[in-house]
LOGUSE-15682 format. One record per residue: residue in three letters; x, y, z of N, C-alpha, C in turn. Coordinates in steps of 0.1 Angstrom, whole numbers, plus 5000, padded with zeros to 4 digits. Atoms other than C-alpha are relative to their C-alpha. Layout:
<recs>
ALAXYZXYZXYZ
...
</recs>
This chain:
<recs>
MET499649874993257821723538499150005012
PHE500849994988256721763574500150135007
CYS499949894992256022063595499949975015
LEU500050054987256922003631499550115009
GLU500549904990254922183659500149945014
THR500050064987255022133696498750045007
GLU501349994993252022123721500450095011
VAL499749914987253922333748500850124996
PRO499449875003255522673750501349964996
ILE498750025006258822713733501149985010
ASN499150024989260622713766499849885007
GLY500350124993259022393777500649884993
TRP499550125005259822033770498949934992
ALA501050075008257921863742499949865002
ASN500150154998256621523751500049934987
SER500250075013255621453716500050114989
LEU500149915011255821603682498749994993
PHE501250005007252721703664500350024985
VAL499649995015253321633626498850054992
HIS501149925005251021893610499449934987
LEU500450065013250821743575499649865000
SER500450134999250321393586498849965010
LEU501150034991247421443610498849954993
GLU501050065009244921373582500349854997
THR499750145002246921063574499849905012
SER500250074988246920953610498549965002
SER501350024998243220983610499549904990
GLY500450105010243020783578500449855005
PHE499650134995244820493595499049945010
ASN501050054991242120483621498849954991
ASP501050055008239720433592500449874995
ARG499650125005241820153579499849885012
ILE500350104989241619983615498549975001
ARG501550034998237820023616499649924989
THR500450095011237719863581500449855003
SER499550144997239719563594498949945010
ILE501150054991237119533623498849964992
ASP501050025009234419553597500149854993
LYS499850135009235819263576500149895009
ILE499950114991236519053606498649955005
TYR501350044995232919063618499149974990
GLU501150035010231219063584500449904989
LYS499650095010233318843562500149875006
ASP500050144996233818473562501249975010
ALA499050024989236018303588501450004995
GLY498750005006238918283564500750145000
GLN499549875000239318653567499950075014
ARG500249964986239218683605501350055006
ASN498949934993242618833611500650114990
ALA499449895008244619143599501250055006
LEU498849954995247919303601499950164995
VAL500249885003247619683602501350095001
ILE498649914999250819903594499650145002
VAL500549874997250220223611501350085005
ARG499149914995252520523616499450145000
PRO499350034988252720703639499349895009
PRO500650094991252220443666498950075010
GLY501149934992249520493693499949975015
HIS500550054988249720303725500450095012
HIS499749894988251220613746498950105000
ALA501149905001248320823735498849975009
SER501250024992245620873761498850064993
ALA501149965006242120993755500050154999
SER500049855000243021353761501350074994
LYS498749945003246621403750500949894992
SER498950095007249421263726501249995009
SER498950024991252521123741500949904993
GLY499150115005255620923732500049984986
PHE500150015015255520993694498649954996
CYS501450065003251720873696499150124999
ILE501049905000249021103684498649945003
PHE501150074997246020873682500349865005
ASN499850134994245620553702499349914990
ASN500650075010245020323672499249895005
VAL500750134995244220003692498850045009
ALA501249964993241920193715498950034991
VAL501149975010239920323685499449874995
ALA500650135005239619973672499149945011
ALA500950074989238319843707498850075001
LYS501249924998235920123711499049974988
TYR500850035012234620073675499349875000
ALA500550145000234119703680499049995011
GLN501150004990232219763712498850064996
ARG501249935004229920023698499249954988
ARG500750075012229219873664499649865000
TYR500350155001229419503670499849965013
LYS500350054988228619493706500949905006
ALA498950084995231919323714500050005016
LYS500250014985231519203752501549985006
ARG498750024995235219093757501050024990
ILE498949985009238119233740501450005008
LEU498750024995241719133747500950094993
ILE498849925005244619383741501349955005
LEU498650064995248019223743501150104993
ASP499149915004250819473742501449955002
TRP498750054998254319333736501150104996
ASP498949895002256119663728500950015012
VAL499050014988259219693750499550125010
HIS500549894992257620023764498649965003
HIS501450024995254419993785499050094992
GLY501149935007251220113766499350085011
ASN500749934989250320363794498750064995
GLY501249945006247820543771498849894999
THR501150115003245820213762499649975013
GLN500550044987245820103798499250115008
GLU500849894994244520443811498650004994
ILE501449985006241620453786499249875005
PHE500850124996240520103797500249955014
TYR499750044987241620103833498849975009
GLU501250044991238020093847499049934991
ASP501050075009236419903818500149865003
ALA500150154996235219553828499949914987
ASN500150095013234919443791501350004992
VAL498850005007238419523779501249965009
MET498850054993241419333792501350054993
TYR498849955006244819503788501149925007
MET498750094996248019273790501250054994
SER498849955005251519403787501249925005
ILE498650044997254919253786501050114996
HIS499249895004257419533788501250005010
ARG498949984993260719643801499750125011
HIS500449914990260219813835501250075007
ASP498949964993263619843852499650085013
LYS500449954987261919913886499450154997
GLY500749875003260020223870500850094994
ASN499149915006263020373854500150014985
PHE500150005015262220283818498850074995
TYR501049935005260020493797498849914998
PRO500349864995257220583804500250005015
VAL499849994986258520683838498950075008
GLY501149954992256120743866498549954997
GLU501350045004253220573850499749875006
PRO500450124994251320283865500149884992
LYS499750115009252919973849500749895007
ASP499650114991253919743878499149895000
TYR500950124999252519403885498850035008
PHE501149974991250219543912499150114994
ASP500949915006248619793888498949924991
VAL500950105005245619573880498750064995
GLY501349955004242719813871499350055012
GLU500749944989240320003893498550004997
GLY501449995001236520003899499549874994
ALA500550135007234719763875501249944992
GLY498950075007238019713857501049945008
GLU498950064992239919573886500149864996
GLY499750125004241619263876500249994985
MET500150015014241419353839501350074994
SER498649945007245019513835501049895007
VAL499150104997247719243836501450054995
ASN498749955005251319383836501149905004
VAL498950094999254419163832501350094999
PRO499049895002257219423841501449945003
PHE498750055000260619283834501150115006
SER498949914996263619443853501249915002
GLY498750064995267319373859500849934990
ALA499350095009268419183828499550034986
GLN500550015015268219163790499249884998
MET501050115001265218953784499949964985
GLY500150055013264718743754498949904997
ASP501050105003262818443739499549925011
ILE500550094989262718223769499150085010
GLU500749924990261518493792498650034995
TYR501249965006258818603768499049884999
GLN500850125002257718243761499549965013
MET500550054987257518163798498950095005
ALA501149934996255418463805498749984993
PHE501250055007253118353778499449885006
GLN500550134995252818003792499450015013
ARG500450004986252418093828499050115003
ILE500949894996250418413827499050044987
ILE500949945010249118543792499049924996
MET501050115006247618223778498949955009
PRO501050034991245918093809498950115003
ILE501049904998244318413817499250044988
SER500749985012243318473781498949894997
TYR501050105003241618143779498850015010
GLN501150004990239618193811499250134996
PHE500649885004238718553799499149974987
ASN500950055012237518393765499550134992
PRO500449885008237618713744499349974986
ASP500750005013235418793713501050054989
LEU499149935010238218993697501450015007
VAL498749994995242018993701500750124992
LEU499349895006244019313694501550005005
ILE498650004996247819303694500750144997
SER499049895001249919613701501449954996
ALA498850075004252819483680501250104999
GLY498749935000255819693689501249914999
PHE498950105003259019533677501450075006
ASP498749954993261519743699500649905011
ALA499450104992261919433721500849904991
ALA499250095009263519263690501450015002
ILE498650015000266919153689500750104990
ASP499249895007269419443677499250135000
ASP500649864999266919723685500850075009
PRO499049924992269220003699499250055012
LEU500749944989266520143723499549905010
GLY500550104991264819833737501149925007
ASP498950094995268119633742499549875005
TYR500450144996266219313745500449904989
ARG499350095010266918993725498849914995
VAL501250085005263418863712500249994986
THR499950035015263618693678498849994993
PRO501350005008261118703650499249865003
GLU500750134998260318333658499250015013
THR500850004988259018423693498850104998
PHE501349925004256818703679499049934993
ALA501050095007255418453655499449905009
LEU500650094991254918213683498950055008
MET500949934992253118453704498750034992
THR501249985010250818543673499249874998
TYR500650155003250218163667499249975013
GLN500750044988249118113702498850095003
LEU501149924998246818413704498949984989
SER500850045011245318303671499049885004
SER501050104995243618023690498950055007
LEU501149934992241418273708499150074990
ALA501049915007238218453696499849954986
SER500250065014237718203667500950054989
GLY499049955009240818353651499850154997
ARG500249865002239518713652501350085006
VAL498749954994243018863657500450124991
ILE499549885007244119223645501350035007
THR498649964996247819303648500250144995
VAL499749865003248619673649501450045003
LEU498849974998252019803644500350125011
GLU499749894990253520003674501450044997
GLY498749965001257120093681501149924994
GLY499050075006260419993668501150104994
TYR499049915004263820153660501249954993
ASN499050075008265719913639499149944988
LEU500950035011264119883603500149854997
THR499850145003265719543598499349915010
SER500850074989264319413632498650004997
ILE501549985002260919553624499649914989
SER500550095012260819393589500049865003
ASN499950144997262019053601498849955008
SER501150034990259619043630498550014994
ALA501349985006256619183611499749894990
LEU500150105009257218933584499649875006
ALA500450124993257118643608498650005006
VAL501349994996254018763623499049994988
CYS500850015011252518813589499949864994
GLU500050145005253418453579499149925007
VAL500950084992251518313608498650044997
LEU501449965002248418523602499549954987
GLN500450045014248418423565499949864999
ASN499850145003249418063567499449925012
ARG500650064988247917973602501049895005
ALA499150114996251117773609501450075001
MET498749974999254717803619501149904996
LEU499250125003256117493604501350034994
ARG498849965007258617653581501050085008
ARG499149934993260017903604500649935012
LEU499450094989260517663633500949904995
ARG499050115005262117403611501250064996
ASP498749935003264517653597500950045011
GLU499349954989265517783630500249905011
LYS500050114989265417453650501549985004
GLU498650034997269017373648500850125007
GLN499549884993270117733656499750015015
PHE500449994987268017733688500649895009
ALA499650124992268917373699501450015003
SER498650004999272617433696500550105010
LYS499549904991272817733719499449995014
PRO500550004987272517713756499350135003
GLN500749884995269917953770499650005013
LYS500249994986269518083803498850105003
LEU501249934995266318193820500450095011
GLU499549904989267118513839499249995012
SER500750014987266418493876498950105002
SER500849894998264818823877498649984993
SER501350035006262118713852499249905008
ILE500750084992261218423874499350075012
LYS500549924988260718663903498750084995
THR501149945004258518873882498749934996
ILE501050085002256418593870499249935012
ARG500550054987255918473905499250115005
GLU500849884995254718823916498750024993
VAL501349995008252218853888499049895002
CYS500950124997250818503893499450015014
ALA500649994986250418563930499050105002
LEU501149904999248518873926498849984991
GLN501250015008246318793897499349885002
GLN500850124998245218453909498750035008
LYS501349974992242618623931499050064990
TYR501049965011241018753898499949894990
TRP500150105010241718453877500449865006
SER499850124992241218113893500949904992
ILE499250105008243117923864501550015005
LEU498750004995246318043880500449935014
LYS499950064986245717873913500549865000
GLY499650134997247517563925500849924990
PHE499150075008249917493897501349975007
GLN498750044995253117303905501050024988
VAL499149985011256017413883501449985005
SER498650024996259517273886500850054989
LYS499149955010262617383867499949924987
LYS500150095012262017083844499050044991
CYS501149955008258817233833500550114990
PHE499449905009260817533820500749944988
ILE499250085010263017303801499149934990
LEU500950075008260017113788499450104989
ILE500649915010258517423772501050034989
ILE498949985010261817483753499949894989
VAL500150135008261617123740498850014991
LEU501350005010258017163728500150114990
VAL499949895010258717493711500949954988
LEU499050045010261517323692499449884992
ASN500850115006259117043682498750054994
VAL501149925005256617183658498749935002
GLY501350074997254016913664499350045014
PHE500649974987253617033700499450145001
LEU500549874998252717383693498650025004
LYS501449994997249017313693499949965017
ILE500150054987249617133727500450115010
ILE499449914991251617413743498950095005
PHE500949904996248717653744498649935002
GLY501450064998245717413741499949915013
SER500250104988246517173771499950085013
VAL500149924988246617463796498549995005
LEU501550014996242817453796499549855001
ASN500850135003241917093784500749895008
SER499450114992244516883803499450005014
LYS500450014986243916773838501050085008
LEU499149904993245317053859500249945015
VAL499750064987247016933891500350105010
ASN499849904990246817123922501149955010
LYS498950024992249317123951499849885008
ASN500350114993247516833968500049884990
GLY499950115009247916623936498649974995
LYS501350035005244116643929499850074987
SER500349935012242616733896499050115002
ASN500849885000241217083892499049994988
ALA500849985012239516993859498550005002
ALA501450014998236116913872499450115008
THR500649894992235817213895500350134995
LEU499649875004237517503877498950054989
LYS500949945008234917723861500450144994
VAL499649875007235118013838499150115006
LYS500849894994234118343856500750134995
THR499449885007234818633833499450115007
LYS500549874994234418993846499250084992
ALA500749915009232719113816498450005003
ALA501449994999229219243818499349974989
THR500850055011226319153796500250094988
ASP499749915011226819473774501150085003
PRO498949914999229719693768499650125008
ILE500349884993229919983792501150104999
GLU499049895001231720313791500750025014
PRO499349994988234520343817499850155005
SER500249874994234220633841501350084998
SER498949925002236620923840501349945005
SER498850074995240320823842500950115007
ARG499149914994241521143859500549955013
ARG499650054986241820953892501049894998
TYR499150125005244020703873501450015008
ASN498650004993247420823888499950045014
THR500149954987246120943921499649875008
ARG500550124992244120643935500949895001
ARG499150115000246720403925501150015010
GLN499049984990249120553951499749915012
ASN500450084989247220363976500149844998
ARG499950135004247520043957501349954999
ARG498750055000250719893966500149855005
ARG499850134998252019573978499149945011
SER501050054990249319554005498949914993
ASP501050085008247119413977500449865000
ASN499450145002249419113977500349935014
SER499750044986249319054015499449865002
GLU500650134998247018744011500649894991
VAL499450115008248918573984501450024998
THR498649995002252618503980500349924988
PRO499650065011254518373951500049855002
SER500050134998254818033967498649934999
THR501350065000251117983968499549974985
VAL500450025013251018003930500649864995
GLY499350125004253417693928501150034990
LEU498949985009256117863908501349975009
ASN499050034990258617673930501249964991
ILE498950025010261817703909501249955010
GLU498950054991264717493925501250084999
GLN498849915001267317733911499550124994
GLU500549875005266918093904500450034986
SER499750005014268618053870500049864994
VAL500150145007268117763846500650004987
GLU499350025012270517663819499349904991
MET500750085009268717533788500849974988
SER499350035012270317353759499449884993
ASP500550125007269617073735500449885009
GLN499650114991271616843758499049975012
SER500750014988269716923788498549964997
SER501550025003266316893771499849864994
SER500250135007266916573752500649885008
GLY499450094991269016403779501349944995
SER498850055007271916333755500450104989
SER499549895011274116563734499949944986
SER500250065013273916313705498749974996
ALA501350035004270316243706499250124994
PRO501049885004267716453686498950025009
PRO501149974992264916633703498949894998
PRO501150095001261916403710499150034988
SER500949995011259516343681498650045006
TYR501449964995255716433681499549885007
GLN500650114994254816083691500749945012
ASP499350074990257515963715500650085010
LEU499549924989258316253738499449945014
GLU500650064987257916083773500250105011
LEU500149904990256816313800500349945015
MET500150064986256916073829501450045007
SER498749974994260616143836500350155001
MET499849855001260116523833499550065012
GLY500649944989258316583864498650074996
PRO501349945003254916773867500250114991
ALA500049925009254216963837498650014993
HIS501449995006251017103820500049994985
ALA500050035013251516953786499749854998
VAL500550145001250116623772500549954986
VAL499650075013251516383746498849934995
PRO501250075005248616263724500349854997
LEU499850155003248115883721499850004984
SER500150035015248615763685499149894997
GLU500950105002246415463690499050005013
CYS501049994989243215433711498949894997
PRO501050125004240715133714498650064997
HIS501449955002237715373710500050074986
LEU500249945013238715493675499049944990
ASP501150065009236315253659498750055003
GLN501349934997233515453674499950134993
VAL500049885007234415753654499149984987
GLN500950025011231615793628500350104988
PRO499649915011231815943593499350145002
LEU500549884998231216313590498550024994
PRO501449975005227616443585500250074986
LEU500049945013226816573550500450155000
THR499849874998226916923563501550035005
GLY498749984994230416883578500050055014
ILE499949954987231517043611499950154999
ASP500149845000230517413619500650045013
ALA499149964989233217553641499250125009
SER500649884994230917853651498749955008
THR501250054994228117633665500050035016
ASN500149994985227017703702499649865006
CYS500450124993226417433729498549974997
SER501450045003223117243721499250035013
ASP500749994987222217263758499850155005
CYS500049864994223117613771500250124991
LYS499949905010223617793739501350105001
ILE498849924998227017923750501149974989
GLY499050045010229717953723501449995005
ALA498650014994232717923746500449865002
GLU499550134998234817613745499049894997
VAL501150085004232517413724500849874994
TRP499550135005233217033715498949944992
THR500950085008231616823690500349845002
CYS499850154999231016443696500349944987
LEU499650075012232716223671499249884995
THR501050125003229915963672498850064994
CYS501249945004226816173669500050144996
TYR499849865004228216513662499250105006
GLN500849894993226316703688501050095006
TYR499249894994227817023700499750025014
ASN500349974985228317073738501250085005
CYS498949924994230417313760500949915008
GLY498950074993233517193778499850025015
ARG500050014985234317143815500350145006
PHE499949864994235217513820498950094998
VAL501249935001231817623810498949935008
ASN501050084992228917403819500149855001
GLU499750144999230417053814498949924992
HIS501050085007227716953789500649904991
ALA499350115008230216763767500349885009
LEU499850124991231216553797498649935003
MET501250074998227516503806499449924989
HIS500550085012226816393771500849884998
HIS499250135000229616133772499549915011
LEU500550084990228216013805498749934998
SER501450055003224715963793500049924988
SER500050085013225615823757501049904999
SER498950094999228815653764500850034986
HIS499249965011230115823732501450045005
PRO498949974992233815833739500950114996
MET499049895004235616103718499350134995
ALA500549865004235116473712501150084994
LEU499049915006236816733690499750145004
SER500149854995237517083704499950094988
MET500049895011236517373683501050115002
ALA499149894997239017593701501449984994
ASP498650035003242317413693500149874990
LEU500050115009241217113671500649885006
SER499450114993242416863697498849905002
VAL501150104997240516533703500349945013
TRP500050054987239816403738499249875000
CYS500750124997239016053746499749985015
TYR500450004986236916033779500549865007
PRO499650134993237515653787501449995002
CYS498650014998241115683781500750125008
GLU499549884995241416023797501450054994
ALA498849975008243916123770499650074987
TYR500149945014244316333739500549894990
VAL499850105010244416133707500350064986
HIS499749955013245916203673500349894991
ASN499950115008245415943646499350044986
GLN500449975015244715933607498450005000
ILE501550005000241115843615499450135004
LEU500749874995240516183631500250114990
ILE499749885008241916393602498850044992
PRO501249955007238616413582499350105009
ALA500849924991236816563613501050135002
LYS499249884997239916793621500050094988
SER499849935012240116903584498750084998
SER501249925002236416993583499850125009
ALA500049904990236617193615501050114997
HIS499049895004239717373603499450084989
GLN500649925013237917463570498950095005
SER501149924995234917593590500650125008
LYS499449894991237117783615500850104993
PHE499049905007239717943591499750024985
GLY500449975014238117923557501049944990
GLU499050075008240917713543500449865004
GLN499650134996242317363542501049995010
MET499050024990244317233571501349964994
PRO498750045005248017223564500349855002
SER499750144998249316863558501249995009
</recs>
């Protein structure tokens, strides 16, 4: 039984309902979120993720008022708690609710330590919340400039391909460079297929895939918090898919079950989504150098769908963005020169008042984008709509999709994904594991930084990667030890071969790192 009250005079328009008897319950959910933060930071690595079922949702609520059926901003409470109690320096909030999380963005709009990223339906500002700063040029202010990343889709029904492309081109590259300590997902499922209000076509498998990719960040410290959704079946199926990934650290069963369904249906990338991704990349590259210089042809879009349908490539999809040789527009490698430059300060800071949030942004319009254009990012699509099907990706209607070992990229054009070698002449230099095994939480032995750490598979020394201080590369050059294992995505790189390698000889090291990182055995 609920008692419904409004926050405005009876002759006004109630933006939200205040549910009197559930106020204490809403506060109790915030306690559950704080408990999840405690467990993630205090327990072993195997308990480093959580799914929090919260009602009412929270991402429209600001620091001073409720809005959009949201009373308390649950994710913001979690972020603030992690900052204050555990001194979290870099927190990533990814909001995939079909509605923009205007409350969450406002709370952290001037915070240099919290990145807010949103993929949402925009419809040129006409989709709820109307009149709020949610376009691609709304990037934060003051110390938080560049810490808000909005992917505002307009003009078409978006689905799996558009969301996956936004993740590959924008969300994951920026997230890797930001290098968060904690990931919070505002998991609204009103973009799900069959939701009557969102009217988008995102399947449970894509929600699972996005969760799977985000789990590669922050040593697996991921908390998923339920937001909106208006179809109970869609919410249930999507939440279950996300829960399976969080529990099992894998997507093998889900993708195997759905592979035939996806491969048999031609899929079209909406042209308006290409325009949106171009605009976001063009503006955000001045804050995030990893977005600069990419060349992307339409074949790259096709390749990503092929990779998604082949389970073995899931790790490569999000891992190779950082670790492969990035090719700039001149054909030169960016790998040796690209450095991580996060905007986070040494200690968490309190953002200043957000009352200027909606006024100062009026002066921030497309003039911010005068120095960069979509073409400079390299999103040069030959056609504004791309048809994708099993035939186009595999080259023959009768041929199955390429396997984990034999997908050939040479005929696919430039793309930022790498096929690991199954054999390598340097495998004989891989030494047995030390008695203590591999510790995935170890910092670089030279600079003591814990970001992008690799362990040498000959001497098992830990060093940072090429996007930090390049100590792993320096170790190879000084010792001639050829192979290293990434603590971020458990991939193995051979320096002399300049290639990723996957072989049975490497399984013990990968298994040990997986056990240390996730607290459980690596799936076979």
